[in-house]
C-alpha angles and dihedrals in degrees: 000000000000115000121191119193172256086094134140126218109205114200104200125187111248091248091043098091100061093095095043111113110234089228088077088079096156088077096049088048089058101057116140104177139276122289126179095345094314134102113232121218125182109202135174127228094270093056095041093054099044119124094273112073101235093175091068088065093075144304120349118207120185115225115195097166136352133167089194133000114215133180117209127185147135118283116246095273129167109256092241089069098052114066094168126071124249090242092054094049093048094050089051092049094050091048093053089049090051090051101051114129111303100015113074148032094279097050097108095044109126094231095051097045091046092051095050094043091051095043098043098028092240120170111249091254097045119112122184116197104211116215124203140150133199104233098174138007130193142155096276102033153333137252114224134189107212139174120238095261091055089047091057088048105045098084089062095059102038113121119244114288092014122124134190132209127198115219110237124258095242135020122289126221120262103190123167120232106259121251091235093057094046090051091050089053091048088053090050090051090063091057099053112110136133113298118186093209091054091045087053093052096045093047090058091071104122121226087193091058090041089057095045095050096044091049092052091049090049096047091241087120107084089222092060121095094191111115095163137012093197106149092248098046132104086232091064090052090053091044091053090049091050095047091051090055094047094047092048089055086068092059098262123135106238138190138180107232118199115207109167135012116267094020122109109241133265114253106224118184127179136198104198124230119259090207134048097264115136092204122109133201122205134201113191139185134160120241097190118092145180132235137189110308108261095022120108087207117093109158097167093194090162102021094075111323087091094056094043089047088053090051091054091046088052090050091051092049092053090051095045094057097034096242115189112192122218091209127043112273123196129193110199129188108193129203125208095041091130090052096059097295094287096160097053094040088058091045095047091047088050089053091048092048091053091048095241117177103228107185098185138356123194122188122204112205127160106355105157112066113100113183116221112260094021128103118246106275146197113211118199129201109254108248090208086069109027128351141025126304094215094054093050092049090052091052092046092050094045089048091054091053104042105018103031088158091077123090103221125209145133125279104238094227131063094253114222102217129124096288086072089066089058095044090055089056091051097255118139108254147161141176127234113206139169101256141035091222139042122319110287100172105114091202094060108142091357134126085235091070094120129144097231096074142097112285095021102126118190089182092060090053092053091050093051089043087053088056092050095050096042088052093055092044092053095041100039096038120220151203128208113235129225118330089004094064117129131165130232102056131120 
């Protein structure tokens, strides 16, 4: 990505587009993603100075030249986990970037040169002079212009609990959910009430198998050879192949879908529709993970082994009760979520290009951590920020019926998981999460993210998985095959 100005990056609050006329399509054709509760639009001079004053929508940042635009910021952590100030962390980050090999007073120190030669396979005589500029600074993050070398290095110097996102090389879609689909979901809301067959199906989710599957994915099971599920690792490829086999055992048709060189594939599994409906219902997770920088170990038991384990538990429950769906149901395990959702963005774009009719998408991400002194919870993505209100209302209603032990509320930040990829494509979506608050898991993006630790709650995973499964049973409709057949279900 090489940008040559003059261009303007508009950072618009997520609620700031409500009054923008759709006729100003040059803005909507210039969408580059969501960063720290703001939409980012990269517009040229003609668009900026059109009759509508775009710059009044938010913050305007002039961009004259950039090899890569990168947003860096602290993940939405609970304040109890972050003893240092944002300003202190950012200052430390910028100092480290300025002192990468070839650019500062410590460049020739033996320790520094050895580290970078080992990590980036430099010859002993090679020096790289990083180049970066701070284009914009605010309370929650910073926009940087960086060269390719600095981009490769940035993960190594991020403070703990920080993340970075690279703005894409071309605009993303920003399509509203159609009125027809929203009305269809509202009609479905009116039909959701307790159903004893659905209760029997979801109560069949097994904590024993949840534990078994998650610990295989994390490598805690001695029979597993998965040390890491980082998107570029051999462990992620093995995990994808293992997931495909396990999900096919439930009766689904599965495929490994490659989307970009170097990444492990998406695992896409489908239960075909028994009727002639063209609508599709999707449950998503991401099976890739992150660990501590410099460690080969990245177990990802919570992020997102918990969501992936729940997906497998849901598939097992479907098979156990002989569920046959009336609409197409897909169970999707995405890769590349930790690298700005590249796997799910590729998949959602493919569905839009094929004209698929996605009625509902629910993403399960980080379901396991249960903070001491708090009730078990179901956090829902806030549709005022990212997602669809009708989907979150369905999930809340279903939770009250089938998992009343969960305290339900909105997460106070836009999320940033794979449901956002579907939201951008105009598909109704939402995320389920472990807490109606900021992240409180101290092992977030850490090599200590194991299942055998204080606060990791398999029962909470089961409760949330019951909500996910009951939702697709209500929305997709179903029958029970053969010996499992019972009456009085939708």
